[in-house]
Structure formats: structure tokens, C-alpha cells
N, C-alpha and C positions, 0 to 999 in steps of 0.2 A: 873840730866839728865832725860827727860821724860821717862815714863814707856810705855811698849808695849801697855798696855790699852789705854794711852793717844794717842798714834800714831795711833792706829786702830780707836779711837773715832773720830778723824778728818776726816778720810775716810768715815766712816759711816755717819758723818754729811753732807759731801760733796754729798754722793749718795741720802741721803734723800732730800737735796735741789734740786738735779737734777730732781728727780721724782715730787718734789713739784711744781717746776716752769713750768712743761710741760703744754702746753694749755689744759684746761679742756676738749675741744672736742677731743683732742689726747688721753687723759688719758682715757676717756669713750670708744673711738673706739678700742684702743688697750688693754684695761682692764689693764692699768698700775697702779700699786700700790705697797706698802710694808706693811708688817705686823710684828709687834713686838712679840717676845716670848722668854722666857728664858733668857732675859736680852740682847739678840741679835736681829737681824732683818733679814727678808727674803725680797728680792726684786724680784718682779714678773712681767714679761712681757711675758704673754702667747701667744701673737699675734706674737711674734718674738723669737722663741725658740732658742736663742743662749745663751750659758751658761754665758757669761760676764753679761748679763743683767738679769739672774735668779740666783742670788748669795745670800747665807746666810753668815753672818758675825758676828763678835764679840761675839761669843759664849765662854762660858768657863771662864768668869769673874764674873758676877753677881751670877751665880750658875754653878757648874760643868756640863760638858757634860756628859749626861746619855742616856740610851736607851729611857727613857721617853721623853727627850728633842728632840732627833732625831726623834722620832714618831711625835712629834708636828710639827716639820719642814717638814717631809714628807707629813703630812696631808694638810699643807698649799699649796703645790705644786700639791698634788693629786686632790685637789678639783677643780683645774684649768686645769686638765688633762695636766700638764706640767712635763713630766718624766726627762727632761734635766735641771738639775741645780747643782750648786757646793756649797760646804760648805768650808769656810776657817778655817784653823786651824794653829796655831803655838805652839812651845814647852811651851810658857809662860802661856798657857791656861790650865785650870784644867779640868779633873785630869790628872795624869802622865801616866795612862793607856788609854788615849782617843783613840789612835789607835785601841787598841782591841775593844773598844766600837763601833767604826765606822765599823769595819769589821764584828761585830756580827749582824749589821744591813744591811749588804750587801753593804757597801760603800767601795771603793777601792781608793787609793791614785792616783791622776790623774794629776801629775805635780805639780808646784807650782811657786810662785812669791817671789822674794827677797825684802824685806822691806829695803829701803835706806833712809837716812835722811842727811839733811845739816843744820847746825847751822849758821845763817847768819853772815857774816864777810864781810870785804872789798873785793870787786870783781876786780880782775886783768883785765886789758884791753885785749881784744881778738885780735890775730894777724891771718891773714889768706890771701891767695893770691885770695881768691874768694870774689867777691862782693856781700855779702848777707846783707841785711838789715832786721831789725825786727820792726814790727809795732803793736800796740794794736788794736784789732778789735773794730770797732765803728759801729754805726748805718748805716753808709754809706757803710761799707766793710762787714757787716755780712752776707749778701747774697753770696758774693764770698767765704767766710770762710766756710759757711755752704755747699755749693756745692762741695768745695774741699773735705770735709770729706765725704759726701754723695757719692761722685764718687769713693773714696777709699774704703769705707766700704760697701756700698750698703745698708745702714741702712733705714728703713722705718720710717725716723725721720723729715720729712718736717715740718718745722715751730718750732719744739721743740728747735733746736739750736739757733733760734732767741731769745729765752727767756733767753739765758745765757748772754745777755747784761743786767747785773744787778750789784748791790751793792757788792755782794759776789764772782762773777766769773769774772775773769780777763783772756782774750783770747788773744793770741798773734800769729802772723803769720810771717814766714820767707819767705822773696821774693829774688828771684834770676833772673836777666834779666826780671823784670817786672812780674814775675808769682810767685804764691804761691808754695812753695816746701816743706813746713812742717809747722805744727801748734802745739801749746801746750797750755793748760789752767791751771790756778792756782785757787784753791778756798780758800778764807781766811775765818777762822771761829773763833770759841770760842777759849779762851786763847791765841789769836795771834798765833795760828797754822796755817799751811796752807798745801794743799795737791795738788798735780799736777797730771792731767790726761788728757783725751780727747785729746791725742796726735795722729798725723797722719804725715806720717806713722810711725808705732811702730818701734823704733830702733832694728835692728838685726832681728826681726820677719818679718818685711815688707820691710826694706831696710837696706843695708850696709853702705850707705852714711850718716855718723853721724855728718858731718860738719854743716848742717842746724840746727840740733837740739842742737849743741853746742852753735851756736848763740842764739837760743831761750833761753837755760838754762841760759846763761850769762845775758841775758836781764831780765829774770824772777828772778834771783838771785839779781840782782841790785834793781830791783823792791820790792822784799821782804825785802831787807836791808832798803831800803828808807822808807817803812811804819812800820818798827819795828816788823816784823815777828819774833817770837821766834824760830820757828822750821818749816822747809819745809820738807815734806816726799813724797816719790814717789815709783815706783816699777821697778825692772829689771824683765821683763817678760819671759826672757829666761836665767834661773839661771844655773849655773854650780857647781857641788859639790866642785871642786877645787877653785872657785872664782877667776880664773886667765884668763878668756877669755877677748877679747877686750872690751866688754861693762863694765866689772868691772874696767878695766883701765880708760875707757872714764870717768866713774863717779868718780873715785878716783882723776883724774885730775881737775875735777870740785869742789872737795872738799867734796863730799858725803861720807859717811861712810855706810857700810853694817851692818844692825841691826839684822835681823834674817829672816829665811825662813818662808813663810806661805804655807804650804801644801794645795792642793786642793783636796777635796774628792767629788766623784760622785758615783751613783749607778752602780753596775755591769750591 
């Protein structure tokens, strides 16, 4: 069974690639970059101070989390005058008293995301009364996909998304009555692992209508099965301590299993 570190590594790889493929003019204009330190990585997007794009991850593997390491992370964001950022942490990362170290540096736990995984297997046919179809985004439809995402998120990311038509990114749209109603992407990387993100709208956080996403997932699962992906990982962005809310049942029905909670730390 893949380790926590391996599952986190595929997401880190996806985010690195996401930043790498951004057009050079966009990276320069937005000062978009990442910096590695202490075995982890800090993603920096100072011209767009939203925590999701100012994220530090994969610490506590190569070396334990320490006050020294957290000072290094703080310095990276401080030099860009970026006070809003998050550090991901899960129980498998070292040391065992990481929470105390975070607190000593003025970080508090600000929610979390549940890591889920799916080991590819035969995908059952989908049954629904709704006429939803799924298509892979192509050069001919990338502008429509891009506009759908930008309209929902209001990201200053014009032309960045068009770079996602690449060897490693596979982007899918769900259509109903001729219109895009949801989308989701999957990044395929090293060790035949895959990570899914760039979803819109985010299940439960942005919509309670999970049917379009169910169609997307079925299509993505079949896609991953067909290309011999070994493990597909994703997130539940609205976790529950009891793990018994509709979103958990939704993913269980799709064959996903819950791996661990990733706490998100931010400055007070």
C-alpha cells in the first residue's frame, strides 16, 4: 500500500507542474513561483493572496518539522509581503509534537482536507435519469472550459489554464443540455500515480448537486484504469470528524477510501 509520503508527493508534483507550465509572461506579472526548503515546498502567488495558491506542503518527511524550518517558511512568504498562507500537516509527518511547534510559532489549525484514494479496478456503468455527458477538453474546447472556471472562481488566470492541454494534465467537462455544469482534471505523474483537482464547482463547498461530479469521476476512473494508473488521490475539502456526511458516502460509493486528515495551519 502506498505511503502517506508517496500520496503527498504526487500532489506536490502536480502543483509544481501547474506552476511550471504557466506562461512566462503570466509568471513574471504575478510573481508566481515555488521555493523548496526542508524537504518541502512553498508555492507563492503574491499577486493573488488566496490561501489555496499560497500553500506549503510535504514537510516532516525529509526532516522533522521544527521552529527553524517554520522560520524558513515564514521568511519565504515574508519577503513577498504575503501574510496569508497555509501549511499542510498530517499525523504521519514528524515529529509527534508538531502541533506544539506550530503553536509556538503562532500558527493555529484552520480546518483541513481529507486525503482519499482509489486503487483502479473495473468501473461499473453509471445509471441516472439525467442526460449528462463527459468530454475531454481539447484545443477546440479549452477556451470554454477556461471561461467556466474563471466565471466560478474569479481567478486572475487568463491563458494559464490553456497551458493545461498537455501530456500530464487531462481535463474533463460534464455537459447537460449543451452547457458545461462541472469540470475536473487529473494529473498523471511519476510511479503511475495520479492526482485529481482543478474541480469546479467544488462538491459541497460550492454545490450540493453531486451528480455531474459523479459522471466526471466515473469517466476519470475509467480513464485511469485504461492507462494503468496505480493509485488516484484526491481530497474532501469539507471533512467531518465522524466521516459520515453525504460527501463521504458519495466517495465510498465510487470506491474511494479515506486515508488521513491533512490539517491546515495558518498564522493567528
